[in-house]
N, C-alpha and C positions, 0 to 999 in steps of 0.2 A: 602328260598333261598340257593344257594350253598354259601360255604364258601370261596369264589374267588369273585374277581372284577365282578361286572354287569354293562355294561356300554349301557342304552337302549336310541334306536334313534328312533325319531318317524318320519316318510315321510307320505308326501301327496300322494294319490293315490295306496298307499299298502294297500292289500286287507287282509293278513294275517299276522300273529306274524311268523317271524323268527330267530333262535338260531345260530348261529356259536361260535366253541370254537378256540380263537386264541390264540398262546403264552400264556395260561395258563386263560385268559381271557374269559369270556363270553360276545359275543358281541349280543344285542338283537334291531332287527329292528319290528316297531309296526305301523299298520295303525294310522294317524294323531289324531285321536280322542280317540283312543283307553283308556280305563280308567286303572291307574296304577293298581289296584286290580285284574282284569284281566289280564294284565303282569304278575304279580306274582304268580297267579294262573298257567297261563300256564308254566311258567319257573319251577316252582315247580314240575309241572308234569313230565316235562323231566330230573328231577334231578339225575336218573339212567344214562342214555345216556351222561348226561355232566361229570359226575361224572368221566364215562370210557372213555372218550374224554380227561378229564386233567391228569387221570392217565399214559392215553399213552403218551402224552407231554411229562411229568416229565421224563416218563422213557426213551424218545427218549433222551432230554436234560442231563439227566444224563449219558447215552451211550457217547454224544457226547463230554460231560465234563470230561470223561475218559479218552476219546481217545487225547484228546487235552495235558491233564496232562501227559501222555506217550508219548507225543512228536511228533502224528501223526496229520495227515491235510486230511480231504477231498478231492479227485479231481481225475476225471475221475471215479465216482464211487470205488474209492477203497481208505480205508485208510492208507496213505503212512508214513512213519517215515522221518521227514524233519530235517535237522540241519539249525542252523542259524550262517554265514560266514560273514565276515568283508572285505566289499569293500568300492569302492568310490561313487558305484552306489546302489541305493537299487529296486531290481525287484527280479524275481524269477528265478529260472533255473529249468526247470524239463524235463527228457528225457524219461520218461516212469516208471522209478524205481525209482533214486536218484529225491530227491525234498530238493533245495536248498534256503533258504531264505536271500539274502544279503540283509547285514544293515551296515550303516557307524560305528555306535556304538554297537556291539552286548551283551554289558555288562550292558546295559539300557532300551533296546528294550521290548515292553509289549504287550498283545496280540491285543490291539487299533492298535499301529502302524503295526503289522504283518498282521493285517487284512486289513490295508489301502494298505499295499503294493501287498499282494495278489488281492484283489479288480482291480487295475490297470492293474497288469498282466493280468488278467483275462480279463479284455476289450479289450488286442491287442490280445490275442489265440483265443479268441471268434469270433471277427471281422476277423481275419484270418481264419479261418476255416467255417464262415460263407459266407464268400466270394465264397471262395473255391465250396461248395454245390452249391451255386446262379449259378454260372458257368457251374458246372457239370449238372443241370437239363434245364440251359436255361432261367431262369426267375430271372430278376436284378430288385430291387429296386433301388429308387432313393437315399436313404440313408440308414444306419443302425446305431442305437445309442445303448450302453450298458448302464443301469441303474439299479436302484435298488428297484422294485418294489416290493411289499410289499405279493402282494399274485400273483401274474400273472408271466407266463412264458417270454411270448411276446404277441407282437401286431403289426398290421398294420394300417395302416391309411390311408384315401381315396386317401392323395397326394402321396401313394408310398412310405414312410419311414417307416421301421421297427424299431421296440426297442424291444431289449432283455434282459434278467436278468443276471445279472455277476453269479449266482449263479447255472446258467445251466453248469459252469464248475467243479461242482463238481457230475455234472450226468455222466453216464457212454457216451462216444463218439456218441452211437447209437441212443442214447434218445437225445441228443445235434443236432444229426441228423433231428430226428423226427422233434423237436420243431424249424429247420430252415426251414426245407417243409413246414410243416403248416402254418408258418406265410409268404411265398415264393409265394404258391398257394393262399394265400389272395390277391396278384395283381390282380389275373385274376377273383377272386370269392371274392366277398365282403361281404360274409355269410357261413353260415354250411348250404349251401345244398345239396342236392344230387349229382349236379354236383362237387360242392366243394372236396366232400370226396373221387367223383370219383377221381379227379382230385390228390389227395394227395396220394391214394390209388395206382395208376400210378408211382408216384415218391418213394412211401415208403410200398410196400404190406403187412410189419407186422405191420401195422398199431397198431392194437388190440394188441398187446403185448408190443407196446412202451404206450399206454395209459392207460395198468393194470400197468405197472410199476409205470408211476407216480402217479395213483391214490395211491398206496401201498407206495410209497418212497418220494412223495415231501413233505410232511410235515418235514421230517430229513431233507432234504437239506435246509429249510428256517431256519434252524438254526446256527445263526451264534455265 
């Protein structure tokens, strides 16, 4: 077995053993009555792949930690040097080049506080950008909320409410727009049928490039 935590979940109705590597942990889901020895054998057979994924995660985490230690923050797809400035308000000021974190006491601020301030600001900015896109393409949900999903960028419910991940603000603006449009198109097509993808392509012709960017970069975006 790998030398990292392995979490095993058994599910009724599942036919095959599946493995994911997330945040340095190995997540295994297996059929409900699958023997432990069978699960261990399968996990061991995937050791090379697992170790490769763990190495990628560690490299990404080291890069993110190094950037943060250098006083940089990931926003709109770029690592931006930021400053912490004293203010009566606690928020973020960003004009595309200069990034300021406004805090009440800059001498005692820590990473957790900075992250909380950034999340609150991201929720406001993403809502503004989302509604602008919705108006442009003429698809309007009942409500949009910004949350902290662990793996999803967004979702659309049958009640026509859309939920987005605050980490989208780390992605380039064109990727943010693609996710907005993807979820907005679910208002008309609650599936991933050919009709759905035709609608997405109508509003975002460069879909394939956006999907490739997400495949290549999503893991880095979810590092906090």
